[in-house]
N, C-alpha and C positions, 0 to 999 in steps of 0.2 A: 329685848330680842325682837326680831321681826315676826310679825303676826303671820299665821298661815292664811292663805286665801280663803275667804268665806264662800259658802255655797251661794250660787245664784238663786234668785227668787224663782226662777223657772227650773232650777235643779240641774242646770248644765251650762255649757258655753253658749251664751246667746249671740245673736248676730253682731251686736255692738262689741262684745268682748273679742270675738273671732276676728272681726275686721281690724281691730286695733292691734292685737298681739301678732297676728300673722304678718310676715314680711318685715319684722322689726329690723332695725339696723344697730350697729355697734360702733364704738370708737376705741381706737388704740393709738399709741405713740410708736415711733420708730424703734423704741427699745423693747416693745412688748411682743416681739416675735416668739420668744420662748413660751410666753403665756398663751399665745395663739395656738401653738402646737399642742399645748396641754388641753386646750378647750375645744379643739377641732371636732371631736366626736359629738359634742353636745350642741354645736352650732349647725342649724339647717343649711344644706347646700344652697348656694346662690344668695346667701345673706350679704347685704351691703355692709362693708366695714370701712369706716372713715379712718384715714391715716393722718394724724396731725402734722402741722408744720411748726415745730418748736424751734426757738432760737438756739438751743444747745444740741441740736441734731443736724447732721450733715445731709447733703443731697444724696449721698450714697446710702445712708441709713434709711432715709425715707423711701428711696427706690427699692431697697432690699425688703422693706416691710410690705410695700405695695405688691412686689413680686410674690412674696410668701402668701399674701391674701389670695392672689389669683391662682397660684399653683395648688392651693388647698381646696379650690372649687368655690371660692367666695368672690364677691364683686368688690374690687378695690375702689375707694373713693378718696383719692389723695387731696389733702388740703393745700391751698395756695394762699399764703398770707401776704396781702398786697404791700403792707408797710415793711415787710422783711425782704422784699425783692429789691436788689440794689440797682438794677438796670434792665432794659428791654432784653439785652443779651442773656442775662441770667434767667429771665422769665422764659425765653425761647429755649434755652438750654434745658431747663427743667421740663417744659412741655414736650420737647423732642425726646428726652430720655423716657418720659412716661409713655409716649407714643411707641417708641421702639420696644418697650417692655409690655406693650398691649395693656396698658393701665391708664389710658387717657380718656376713655369714653365718658367717664363720670368723675367730676371734680367738685370740690367744695371751696368756694372763694370767700375769704373773710378779710376784714381790714387788718386785724392783728394788733398786738399789744404795744409796740414801740410808740412812745409819745411823739416822736418825730419820724417820718418815713425815712428809710434807709436808701431810697431811690426815688423814682419819678411818680410812684403811685400813692396817692393820699388815702385812697379807700378802694373797696372792691369794685365800685362803679368805674373808677379810672382804669382798672385792669380789664374789666369787661369791654370798655370802649376801645381798647386796642384792636379788637377784631381778630386777635391771634388764636383764639380758642379753637375755632373750626378748622384752622389751618393744620392743627395737630390732632385732629380726630375727636375733639370733645363734642359730645352730643347732649349731655345733660349736666346742668350746673346747680349745685346746692348753694343757697345763700342763708344768712343768719336771720333769725327772728327773736324778738325780745318781749315776751308777754309782760314781764315786770319792769321793763325799761332797761336802760343802760346807765351805769354810774357816771359816765363821762359824755354821754350824748343825749341831747334833749328829745323830748317826746315827739315834737313835730318833725324834727330832722330825721328821726328813725322811720316814721311813716313815709316821709317823702323819699327816703333812700330805698325803702322796700318797694314802693311803687315804681321808682325809677329803674331799679335793677330788674324787676320782672318784665318791664317794658323793653329794656335794652336786650334782654335775652330773647324775648319773643321776636323782636325785630331781626335778630341774627339767626332765627330759625332753631334756637336752642331750647330744649325743655328746661323747666326750672322746678326746683323743690325748695322748701323752706325748713331748715332745721332750727329748732328753738333752743335757747338757753334752758338749762334744767330748772325744774320748779318743785316745790313741796306742796303747793296749794293749787287745786284745780280751778278755783274761782277766776283768777286773772287769766289762766290759760284759756278757759272757755270763752270769756269775754273777748280776749284777743283774737281767737279763731273767728268768732262772729264778726268782729271788726274787719278782719282780713277779707272774709267772704263778702262783706257789705261793699268793699271797694271793687268787687268784681275780679279779685285775684283767685284763680281756681287751681293754682299750683298745689301739688302734694305738700302737706304739712307733716313734718315728723316732730312730735312733741318730745323735747329733751327730758329724759327721765333718769334719775340717779339709780344705777344698779345697786344691789345690796352691798353695804360697806359699814365700817365702824362709824358710830355717830359723830365722834370727834372729827373724823376725816371729812364726813359729809358737811358738817358745819364750817370746817375750814375752807372748803371750796365755796360754800354759800357766801361767806364773808368776802372772799376774794372776788367773786363775780357780782356782788351786790344783790344776792337773792334773799328775799324776805324769809326769816325763820324765827319768828317770835314764839312765845310759849303756846299760844293758841294754834298757830299753824303747825308747830311741831307735834302737838297732841293729835291734830287732825290727820297728820301724815302717819303717825304711829309710834312716836317716841317722846320721851320727856327730856326737857333741858336740865332737869335736876339729876339725871342719871345718864352720864355720857359714856359709860363703860361698855355698853352693848353694841349690837349692830342693828341696822334698820333696812328693810326692803321696801319696795314701792307697791306692795300689795294693795293697800287702801287707795293709794293715789290712782293706780291703773284701773282698779275696779270702779271707782267713782267716775273717772274720766270716761270709761267705756259706757257707763250707764247714762251719762249726761249728754254724750254726743249723739247727733242724729245718726241712727244706724244705717240709713240709706246713703249718707254722705254725698248727696246729689250735687252739692256745690263744690266738691273736690275731696279727694281722699285724705284721711288722717291716719298716721301710723305712729309707732314709738321709735325713738332713737335713744339708746342707752349709753349714758356716760359710765364707763366701767371703773368707777372709783375703787371697787373691791376686787377688781380683776375680771378678765374675760370669762374665765371658767365659772366663777361664782355667778356672774350675770346670766350667762347662757343657761346654766343649770336652773337658775331661778325661773327664767322664762319657760323652760321646758316643763318644770314642775307646776308652775302656775296654770299653763294651758291644760296639762293633764288633769289636774284637780278640778278645773272648771268643766271639763268634759264628763267627769264622773258624777 
């Protein structure tokens, strides 16, 4: 089972813990609106909630989810999957619909899963280069980061793409943030953040963090996305690979990350982005409980 948050050495929520947990973001699919309604009371007002762009969900479903996020007092961050966009017309149709729904100011652009693009956009850089984002009211763009690499993209290409995207967005007068793939181990995350800052990239970084969920489910997603989860890392995170029946939360991961980060974050802010594998309510309740216990 998930461990309870341990007491801070200072007896409360130190500046590193507070800076990291405050203003966290969440992720949901177009099908998760019922879960959002159940979780709304435990999610702080103004929380950024990313709405995924999955192949089995329609434009209408994605728009409905983004609308629900906004109407409940949160900030919608719709995903746009470059390789799933079949044409410039479809891209503009989606952007215009988001704009009409007052949900276009913040978007997250990612390459997407298809092995072959369904239209003219090979990757997220291609989509950014269209220059269409500002036309439809986009002000801030999230892009992906991979502290443990990507199973299908080489190390050098990932770094070149990250630099290119942040530069393209800056040249268009758009703010950028980086949302990372989720991790179980703080070591590669800390190393990666330091490398990003060494490149002079000051964009906000949101560290992908698995919300509390069943261990089997967590490991399934880890295998799917090429995330390292050997026995040593699993133990460090807080569960054993020999007992997969329980649940695990990110208590140890978040605590260690907050203690190892520069609390002043002078080279750029770092926050948490929760992948809600166990549901929006379970994740938001965990965050609320973690912060409360850290303050006591």
